[in-house]
C-alpha positions in Angstrom: -18.8 -20.4 0.5 -21.7 -18.7 -1.2 -21.6 -15.2 -2.7 -23.6 -12.9 -0.5 -24.7 -10.6 -3.3 -28.1 -8.8 -3.0 -29.3 -10.8 -6.0 -28.6 -14.1 -4.3 -30.2 -13.0 -1.1 -33.4 -11.8 -3.0 -33.5 -15.2 -4.8 -33.1 -17.2 -1.6 -35.8 -15.2 0.2 -38.2 -16.1 -2.6 -37.7 -19.9 -2.1 -39.7 -22.0 0.3 -36.6 -23.0 2.3 -35.6 -19.4 3.3 -39.0 -17.9 3.9 -39.6 -16.0 7.1 -36.0 -15.5 8.2 -34.8 -12.2 9.6 -32.1 -10.4 7.6 -29.3 -11.4 10.1 -30.5 -15.0 10.2 -30.5 -15.1 6.5 -27.0 -13.7 6.2 -25.7 -16.3 8.7 -27.3 -19.1 6.7 -26.0 -17.8 3.4 -22.5 -17.7 4.9 -22.8 -21.4 5.5 -23.8 -22.4 2.0 -21.3 -23.8 -0.5 -21.7 -23.1 -4.2 -21.6 -26.2 -6.4 -21.7 -26.3 -10.2 -22.6 -29.4 -12.3 -22.5 -30.0 -16.1 -25.2 -31.7 -18.1 -25.4 -35.4 -17.2 -23.5 -35.0 -13.9 -24.8 -37.1 -11.0 -25.4 -34.8 -8.0 -26.4 -37.5 -5.6 -27.0 -41.3 -6.1 -29.7 -43.4 -4.6 -28.4 -45.5 -1.7 -25.3 -43.4 -1.0 -24.8 -41.8 2.4 -26.1 -38.2 2.5 -25.0 -35.4 4.8 -26.2 -32.4 2.9 -29.1 -30.8 1.1 -29.1 -28.5 -2.0 -31.0 -25.4 -3.1 -31.3 -25.0 -6.9 -30.3 -21.6 -8.1 -30.1 -22.3 -11.8 -30.6 -25.4 -14.0 -32.9 -28.3 -14.3 -32.5 -31.7 -12.6 -34.1 -35.1 -12.9 -35.0 -37.2 -9.9 -35.1 -40.9 -10.4 -35.3 -44.2 -8.5 -34.4 -47.7 -9.5 -37.5 -49.9 -9.8 -37.6 -53.5 -8.7 -37.3 -54.6 -12.3 -34.0 -52.7 -12.6 -35.6 -49.9 -14.7 -34.8 -46.3 -13.9 -38.1 -44.5 -13.1 -38.2 -40.7 -13.3 -40.0 -39.4 -10.2 -39.7 -35.6 -10.5 -37.9 -32.7 -11.8 -36.3 -29.7 -9.9 -35.6 -26.2 -11.1 -34.7 -22.8 -9.6 -36.1 -22.3 -6.1 -36.5 -26.0 -5.4 -34.5 -27.9 -2.8 -33.6 -31.5 -2.3 -31.6 -33.8 0.0 -33.3 -32.6 3.1 -34.6 -36.0 3.9 -31.0 -37.2 4.8 -30.7 -34.3 7.2 -33.9 -35.2 9.0 -33.9 -39.0 9.1 -30.2 -39.8 8.7 -30.8 -42.5 6.1 -29.0 -42.9 2.8 -30.2 -41.0 -0.3 -33.6 -42.1 -1.5 -33.1 -41.2 -5.1 -30.6 -40.2 -7.8 -30.5 -36.6 -9.0 -28.9 -35.8 -12.3 -28.3 -32.4 -13.9 -30.2 -32.0 -17.2 -28.7 -28.6 -17.9 -25.7 -26.6 -16.5 -26.7 -26.3 -12.9 -25.8 -24.1 -10.0 -26.7 -25.4 -6.5 -26.1 -24.2 -3.0 -25.2 -26.9 -0.5 -26.0 -26.9 3.2 -24.2 -29.6 5.1 -25.6 -31.3 8.3 -22.6 -29.9 10.2 -23.5 -26.3 9.1 -27.1 -26.9 9.8 -26.1 -27.9 13.4 -23.9 -24.8 13.7 -27.0 -22.8 12.6 -29.1 -24.5 15.3 -26.5 -23.6 17.9 -26.1 -20.0 16.7 -29.8 -19.1 16.1 -32.4 -21.6 17.5 -35.4 -19.5 16.4 -34.2 -19.3 12.8 -33.3 -23.0 12.8 -36.9 -23.8 13.9 -38.2 -21.6 11.0 -36.0 -23.5 8.5 -37.2 -26.8 9.8 -40.8 -25.7 9.5 -40.1 -24.6 6.0 -38.6 -28.0 5.1 -41.5 -29.8 6.7 -44.1 -27.6 4.8 -42.4 -28.6 1.5 -42.3 -32.2 2.5 -46.0 -32.1 3.2 -46.6 -30.5 -0.2 -44.7 -33.3 -1.9 -46.5 -35.9 0.1 -49.9 -34.5 -0.9 -48.8 -34.5 -4.6 -47.6 -38.1 -4.2 -50.9 -39.0 -2.6 -52.8 -37.4 -5.6 -50.6 -39.3 -8.1 -51.1 -42.6 -6.3 -54.9 -42.0 -6.2 -54.9 -41.2 -9.9 -52.9 -44.3 -10.8 -55.1 -46.5 -8.7 -58.2 -45.0 -10.1 -56.9 -45.4 -13.7 -55.9 -49.1 -13.1 -59.3 -50.0 -11.6 -61.5 -48.0 -14.0 
């Protein structure tokens, strides 16, 4: 389980995922997190594999990639401290949509679907806040993707 130090708590409160939670709700959620460490080059999740958890990045840099139709690996994004990923598998229950690889020594906190469900049963109001936080971040990412698609389309037609 995760270390419940004041430093960790302060860090988590500053991330989009944990915003707006009461102290007690935050403590409960922190108790459900599992610390995971990865070395440079380690694959955290692989595109296409079943996913039953999400991760919050505490330290390190990660690369997100997808396999293109041509078989080429395409870098989609990067994640660093404060970011989270893997949430899509908790919402839609599909396999992983991308591969995530550690580009530096990385410390992550994992939240499993089972623990998220336990959180729902223990504190429905906090669970709703967490889901709203996830959805806000997904909307931000969708807007950035829309902007990139528009830029690429504009560049290819201009």
